Backbone as CSV, one residue per row, in Angstrom:
resi,resn,N_x,N_y,N_z,CA_x,CA_y,CA_z,C_x,C_y,C_z
1,UNK,-10.170,-25.478,-4.059,-10.827,-25.052,-2.838,-11.703,-23.835,-3.164
2,UNK,-12.978,-23.842,-2.751,-13.842,-22.675,-2.993,-13.271,-21.422,-2.328
3,UNK,-13.550,-20.290,-2.926,-12.987,-19.028,-2.454,-13.364,-18.739,-1.000
4,UNK,-14.593,-19.009,-0.606,-15.028,-18.752,0.776,-14.194,-19.567,1.766
5,UNK,-13.910,-20.814,1.436,-13.077,-21.647,2.317,-11.649,-21.099,2.396
6,UNK,-11.156,-20.639,1.277,-9.813,-20.064,1.218,-9.735,-18.818,2.104
7,UNK,-10.747,-17.949,2.007,-10.791,-16.733,2.824,-10.885,-17.100,4.302
8,UNK,-11.703,-18.097,4.636,-11.812,-18.543,6.032,-10.467,-19.028,6.557
9,UNK,-9.738,-19.758,5.738,-8.424,-20.259,6.156,-7.454,-19.099,6.387
10,UNK,-7.483,-18.115,5.512,-6.619,-16.941,5.676,-6.955,-16.213,6.973
11,UNK,-8.251,-16.009,7.238,-8.656,-15.296,8.450,-8.335,-16.103,9.701
12,UNK,-8.546,-17.411,9.640,-8.269,-18.264,10.809,-6.778,-18.320,11.111
13,UNK,-5.984,-18.612,10.098,-4.541,-18.765,10.300,-3.824,-17.416,10.403
14,UNK,-4.153,-16.506,9.502,-3.451,-15.223,9.443,-3.786,-14.283,10.581
15,UNK,-5.058,-14.274,11.015,-5.469,-13.372,12.092,-5.726,-14.098,13.404
16,UNK,-5.565,-15.414,13.365,-5.769,-16.250,14.549,-7.160,-16.057,15.147
17,UNK,-8.172,-16.010,14.268,-9.560,-15.912,14.703,-10.209,-17.282,14.618
18,UNK,-11.097,-17.573,15.544,-11.863,-18.815,15.478,-12.971,-18.652,14.449
19,UNK,-13.290,-19.726,13.753,-14.325,-19.629,12.730,-15.672,-19.238,13.316
20,UNK,-15.893,-19.457,14.601,-17.139,-19.057,15.247,-17.240,-17.554,15.464
21,UNK,-16.125,-16.834,15.354,-16.124,-15.390,15.573,-16.612,-14.614,14.354
22,UNK,-16.701,-15.255,13.232,-17.170,-14.589,12.021,-17.858,-15.620,11.130
23,UNK,-18.767,-15.143,10.328,-19.424,-16.009,9.359,-19.516,-15.242,8.045
24,UNK,-19.016,-15.844,6.996,-18.997,-15.187,5.690,-20.323,-15.446,4.987
25,UNK,-20.981,-14.355,4.585,-22.229,-14.484,3.827,-21.911,-14.833,2.376
26,UNK,-20.983,-14.077,1.796,-20.535,-14.371,0.427,-19.196,-13.686,0.188
27,UNK,-18.479,-14.180,-0.804,-17.236,-13.529,-1.220,-17.003,-13.838,-2.695
28,UNK,-16.345,-12.920,-3.357,-16.030,-13.092,-4.779,-14.882,-12.167,-5.147
29,UNK,-14.262,-12.438,-6.262,-13.202,-11.565,-6.761,-13.840,-10.367,-7.450
30,UNK,-13.086,-9.273,-7.547,-13.602,-8.094,-8.244,-13.843,-8.457,-9.703
31,UNK,-14.658,-7.663,-10.357,-15.054,-7.987,-11.724,-14.041,-7.552,-12.776
32,UNK,-12.892,-7.153,-12.349,-11.836,-6.763,-13.290,-11.345,-7.998,-14.047
33,UNK,-10.768,-7.799,-15.230,-10.209,-8.943,-15.949,-9.058,-9.575,-15.166
34,UNK,-8.812,-10.833,-15.411,-7.724,-11.541,-14.733,-6.393,-10.894,-15.116
35,UNK,-5.577,-10.521,-14.122,-4.308,-9.837,-14.427,-3.247,-10.801,-14.952
36,UNK,-2.199,-10.225,-15.529,-1.053,-11.015,-15.972,-0.397,-11.670,-14.756
37,UNK,0.336,-12.763,-14.966,0.969,-13.460,-13.835,1.932,-12.598,-13.019
38,UNK,2.548,-11.580,-13.636,3.496,-10.737,-12.902,2.819,-9.566,-12.182
39,UNK,1.499,-9.454,-12.277,0.736,-8.387,-11.622,0.054,-8.929,-10.370
40,UNK,-0.316,-8.032,-9.426,-1.015,-8.503,-8.224,-2.384,-9.080,-8.588
41,UNK,-2.879,-10.004,-7.779,-4.182,-10.606,-8.074,-5.323,-9.611,-7.861
42,UNK,-6.495,-9.984,-8.361,-7.677,-9.141,-8.183,-8.076,-9.085,-6.709
43,UNK,-8.780,-8.046,-6.361,-9.274,-7.864,-4.999,-10.357,-8.902,-4.718
44,UNK,-10.365,-9.413,-3.489,-11.436,-10.310,-3.050,-12.375,-9.496,-2.170
45,UNK,-13.648,-9.489,-2.516,-14.664,-8.786,-1.742,-15.357,-9.793,-0.835
46,UNK,-15.473,-9.451,0.443,-16.070,-10.358,1.424,-17.201,-9.630,2.131
47,UNK,-18.347,-10.289,2.226,-19.474,-9.758,3.006,-19.722,-10.709,4.165
48,UNK,-19.657,-10.159,5.370,-19.888,-10.963,6.564,-21.374,-10.963,6.899
49,UNK,-21.817,-12.039,7.522,-23.222,-12.169,7.879,-23.609,-11.121,8.922
50,UNK,-22.704,-10.840,9.858,-22.992,-9.873,10.918,-21.952,-8.758,10.902
51,UNK,-22.435,-7.561,11.189,-21.570,-6.384,11.223,-20.481,-6.537,12.280
52,UNK,-20.815,-7.098,13.414,-19.849,-7.261,14.510,-18.676,-8.150,14.085
53,UNK,-18.955,-9.142,13.237,-17.888,-10.016,12.732,-16.932,-9.215,11.851
54,UNK,-17.491,-8.376,11.012,-16.681,-7.515,10.145,-15.764,-6.648,10.999
55,UNK,-16.311,-6.057,12.053,-15.528,-5.201,12.936,-14.425,-5.985,13.647
56,UNK,-14.723,-7.219,14.055,-13.707,-8.059,14.713,-12.548,-8.351,13.768
57,UNK,-12.883,-8.690,12.538,-11.848,-9.012,11.549,-10.987,-7.781,11.273
58,UNK,-11.623,-6.630,11.062,-10.861,-5.405,10.793,-10.000,-5.007,11.992
59,UNK,-10.531,-5.166,13.206,-9.757,-4.837,14.416,-8.558,-5.772,14.561
60,UNK,-8.764,-7.060,14.286,-7.660,-8.024,14.381,-6.584,-7.712,13.345
61,UNK,-7.001,-7.346,12.137,-6.038,-7.000,11.084,-5.262,-5.739,11.449
62,UNK,-5.953,-4.773,12.029,-5.286,-3.532,12.434,-4.291,-3.804,13.557
63,UNK,-4.687,-4.648,14.500,-3.816,-4.981,15.626,-2.544,-5.686,15.149
64,UNK,-2.695,-6.597,14.179,-1.540,-7.339,13.660,-0.820,-6.587,12.542
65,UNK,-1.358,-5.427,12.162,-0.793,-4.612,11.079,-0.739,-5.383,9.768
66,UNK,-1.872,-5.978,9.406,-1.975,-6.724,8.159,-1.813,-8.209,8.381
67,UNK,-1.822,-8.935,7.304,-1.726,-10.391,7.365,-0.546,-10.841,6.517
68,UNK,0.289,-11.695,7.073,1.321,-12.379,6.296,0.753,-13.751,5.960
69,UNK,0.611,-14.042,4.683,0.018,-15.293,4.275,0.778,-15.854,3.086
70,UNK,1.301,-17.027,3.251,1.967,-17.728,2.159,3.063,-16.862,1.519
71,UNK,3.812,-16.142,2.368,4.908,-15.317,1.872,4.489,-13.980,1.296
72,UNK,3.205,-13.646,1.381,2.700,-12.385,0.843,2.066,-11.559,1.952
73,UNK,2.137,-10.264,1.788,1.484,-9.370,2.737,0.110,-9.016,2.173
74,UNK,-0.919,-9.293,2.956,-2.285,-8.995,2.544,-2.804,-7.810,3.341
75,UNK,-3.583,-6.974,2.705,-4.181,-5.825,3.374,-5.691,-5.963,3.350
76,UNK,-6.327,-5.507,4.420,-7.782,-5.517,4.509,-8.275,-4.082,4.524
77,UNK,-9.292,-3.813,3.731,-9.889,-2.483,3.667,-11.391,-2.623,3.813
78,UNK,-12.003,-1.636,4.420,-13.446,-1.663,4.494,-14.017,-0.939,3.285
79,UNK,-15.079,-1.477,2.751,-15.834,-0.842,1.671,-14.966,-0.326,0.528
80,UNK,-14.262,-1.203,-0.156,-13.418,-0.816,-1.279,-14.301,-0.679,-2.522
81,UNK,-14.683,0.549,-2.822,-15.520,0.811,-3.983,-14.637,1.110,-5.192
82,UNK,-15.257,1.137,-6.341,-14.529,1.452,-7.567,-13.945,2.869,-7.485
83,UNK,-14.715,3.792,-6.934,-14.259,5.176,-6.802,-13.067,5.267,-5.845
84,UNK,-13.154,4.562,-4.719,-12.069,4.597,-3.738,-10.810,3.959,-4.330
85,UNK,-10.994,2.887,-5.064,-9.863,2.229,-5.707,-9.194,3.178,-6.707
86,UNK,-10.004,3.917,-7.447,-9.463,4.879,-8.414,-8.705,5.998,-7.696
87,UNK,-9.231,6.456,-6.547,-8.548,7.499,-5.766,-7.194,7.017,-5.281
88,UNK,-7.084,5.744,-4.943,-5.816,5.185,-4.472,-4.841,4.999,-5.638
89,UNK,-5.378,4.621,-6.789,-4.530,4.315,-7.943,-3.766,5.545,-8.450
90,UNK,-4.339,6.743,-8.287,-3.656,7.945,-8.782,-2.354,8.213,-8.029
91,UNK,-2.166,7.585,-6.875,-0.930,7.759,-6.110,0.191,6.832,-6.596
92,UNK,-0.104,5.913,-7.492,0.900,4.934,-7.942,2.188,5.566,-8.468
93,UNK,2.119,6.573,-9.353,3.377,7.160,-9.843,4.217,7.791,-8.727
94,UNK,3.555,8.446,-7.772,4.280,9.078,-6.667,4.916,8.013,-5.790
95,UNK,4.172,6.947,-5.510,4.723,5.874,-4.681,5.910,5.216,-5.376
96,UNK,5.859,5.114,-6.697,6.987,4.553,-7.439,8.218,5.449,-7.293
97,UNK,7.996,6.764,-7.357,9.107,7.709,-7.184,9.706,7.574,-5.783
98,UNK,8.841,7.478,-4.774,9.328,7.322,-3.402,10.109,6.025,-3.258
99,UNK,9.606,4.964,-3.855,10.284,3.668,-3.795,11.661,3.765,-4.449
100,UNK,11.741,4.439,-5.596,13.019,4.580,-6.300,14.037,5.365,-5.473
101,UNK,13.546,6.287,-4.650,14.439,7.081,-3.799,14.569,6.479,-2.405
102,UNK,14.069,5.260,-2.250,14.155,4.491,-1.003,13.565,5.243,0.188
103,UNK,12.441,5.908,-0.056,11.706,6.589,1.005,10.548,5.683,1.403
104,UNK,10.539,5.250,2.661,9.458,4.389,3.129,8.163,5.189,3.150
105,UNK,7.104,4.561,2.669,5.819,5.245,2.568,4.683,4.253,2.777
106,UNK,3.502,4.795,2.986,2.313,3.964,3.109,1.135,4.718,2.512
107,UNK,0.192,3.970,1.981,-1.041,4.554,1.463,-2.148,4.140,2.414
108,UNK,-2.522,5.061,3.293,-3.520,4.775,4.322,-4.926,4.840,3.727
109,UNK,-5.837,4.243,4.438,-7.233,4.202,4.010,-7.880,5.543,4.286
110,UNK,-8.668,6.130,3.428,-9.066,5.633,2.121,-8.039,5.928,1.028
111,UNK,-7.427,7.116,1.041,-6.401,7.432,0.041,-5.534,8.570,0.577
112,UNK,-4.676,8.233,1.532,-3.794,9.222,2.148,-2.366,8.690,2.070
113,UNK,-1.530,9.385,1.314,-0.130,8.996,1.191,0.638,9.587,2.365
114,UNK,1.348,8.713,3.093,2.124,9.165,4.250,3.571,8.711,4.101
115,UNK,4.489,9.621,4.436,5.902,9.273,4.483,6.629,10.305,5.335
116,UNK,7.838,9.961,5.721,8.654,10.867,6.527,9.824,11.336,5.679
117,UNK,10.036,12.652,5.652,11.145,13.221,4.906,11.896,14.181,5.818
118,UNK,13.159,13.848,6.075,14.043,14.646,6.928,13.409,14.929,8.291
119,UNK,12.872,13.864,8.890,12.310,13.955,10.232,10.909,14.525,10.313
120,UNK,10.348,14.922,9.192,9.006,15.507,9.183,8.015,14.508,8.599
121,UNK,6.980,14.189,9.369,5.946,13.251,8.918,4.972,14.011,8.025
122,UNK,4.808,13.546,6.789,3.973,14.232,5.809,2.793,13.365,5.394
123,UNK,1.664,14.013,5.105,0.464,13.332,4.619,-0.089,14.110,3.438
124,UNK,-0.498,13.385,2.407,-1.075,14.010,1.220,-2.357,13.289,0.829
125,UNK,-3.405,14.059,0.573,-4.644,13.485,0.047,-4.776,13.782,-1.441
126,UNK,-3.881,14.609,-1.962,-3.889,14.958,-3.377,-2.595,14.457,-4.023
127,UNK,-2.734,13.625,-5.040,-1.568,13.016,-5.683,-0.687,14.053,-6.378
128,UNK,-1.294,15.079,-6.959,-0.512,16.120,-7.653,0.362,16.887,-6.658
129,UNK,-0.204,17.209,-5.485,0.588,17.897,-4.459,1.744,17.019,-3.993
130,UNK,1.462,15.742,-3.803,2.507,14.809,-3.363,3.607,14.715,-4.408
131,UNK,3.217,14.596,-5.669,4.210,14.496,-6.744,5.047,15.772,-6.823
132,UNK,4.399,16.906,-6.669,5.112,18.182,-6.688,6.132,18.247,-5.551
133,UNK,5.732,17.811,-4.356,6.649,17.809,-3.214,7.839,16.894,-3.474
134,UNK,7.572,15.696,-3.982,8.650,14.731,-4.231,9.624,15.285,-5.258
135,UNK,9.102,15.850,-6.337,9.990,16.409,-7.369,10.809,17.585,-6.817
136,UNK,10.163,18.440,-6.056,10.823,19.648,-5.558,11.834,19.358,-4.453
137,UNK,11.489,18.474,-3.528,12.342,18.263,-2.361,13.223,17.017,-2.448
138,UNK,12.626,15.891,-2.777,13.368,14.630,-2.716,14.271,14.456,-3.924
139,UNK,13.716,14.655,-5.121,14.548,14.489,-6.320,15.625,15.565,-6.396
140,UNK,15.298,16.798,-6.022,16.314,17.860,-6.071,17.395,17.619,-5.019
141,UNK,17.026,17.060,-3.866,18.023,16.737,-2.835,18.975,15.662,-3.331
142,UNK,18.453,14.672,-4.046,19.318,13.618,-4.591,20.218,14.178,-5.681
143,UNK,19.687,15.101,-6.500,20.514,15.727,-7.532,21.653,16.512,-6.889
144,UNK,21.349,17.229,-5.789,22.385,17.985,-5.071,23.450,17.050,-4.515
145,UNK,23.025,15.912,-3.950,23.979,14.942,-3.397,24.860,14.362,-4.492
146,UNK,24.284,14.105,-5.670,25.047,13.561,-6.789,26.095,14.566,-7.242
147,UNK,25.720,15.840,-7.336,26.661,16.880,-7.739,27.787,16.999,-6.724
148,UNK,27.448,17.002,-5.437,28.454,17.079,-4.378,29.383,15.880,-4.446
149,UNK,28.837,14.709,-4.694,29.635,13.490,-4.786,30.628,13.581,-5.934
150,UNK,30.194,14.112,-7.061,31.084,14.241,-8.218,32.225,15.204,-7.918
151,UNK,31.914,16.285,-7.209,32.941,17.271,-6.903,33.992,16.697,-5.964
152,UNK,33.588,15.869,-5.030,34.554,15.320,-4.079,35.329,14.154,-4.658
153,UNK,34.769,13.441,-5.641,35.486,12.308,-6.222,36.411,12.748,-7.340
154,UNK,36.181,13.938,-7.882,37.075,14.455,-8.908,36.950,13.728,-10.226
155,UNK,35.714,13.478,-10.663,35.545,12.790,-11.940,35.530,13.762,-13.120
156,UNK,35.883,15.015,-12.861,35.970,15.979,-13.951,34.727,16.824,-14.097
157,UNK,33.588,16.361,-13.618,32.346,17.103,-13.721,32.294,18.147,-12.618
158,UNK,32.125,19.380,-12.944,31.903,20.437,-11.969,33.104,20.773,-11.100
159,UNK,34.293,20.371,-11.450,35.466,20.711,-10.633,36.323,21.710,-11.391
160,UNK,37.077,22.463,-10.645,37.999,23.399,-11.303,39.422,23.054,-10.903
161,UNK,40.362,23.249,-11.834,41.761,22.905,-11.566,42.590,24.131,-11.400
C-alpha cells in the first residue's frame, strides 16, 4: 500500500475524520537510515494541500490525545525539523531515568519535559537541569528509601546491635 494511502487510513480510522476533511499533497519518511527492527520506525512527514486541513487533523489528534493504531500509540507534531528533533532527543537519558524510577512523564511540543514529583508539577526546557533535578531529588529519595528499608528488615546493613 502506498504511504499516502496508509496515512489516509490512519487519519480516517484513528482520528475518525472523513477523507473530504483533508487532502494530502505529499508524504514521505524522514531521510534517516532504516532503523533496526527493535527500534521505533522513522518519522513520516505529511504535507496537506490546505492549511485548514492541517489544523483540523492536529485539533482532532489533540482532542483524542494521540492516535491508537494497530496496537501502537502514534503522536502528531507540527513542523518537526531536524533541529527540533535534536532538541527532543537530548531528553532521552532523563526520560529513561524517570521511566526506571516509575515516574510518569511526557515530552511536550516542541521540547518540554513535564512530570509530577511529590505533588508538584514540573517543566524543564533544559535537559541538563532536568537531569540534575532527577539525580538530586528522585534518585536520592530512592536511595534514602532503600537505606530505610534495609534498617527495618534487619539485613545487617546499617543496623546496630
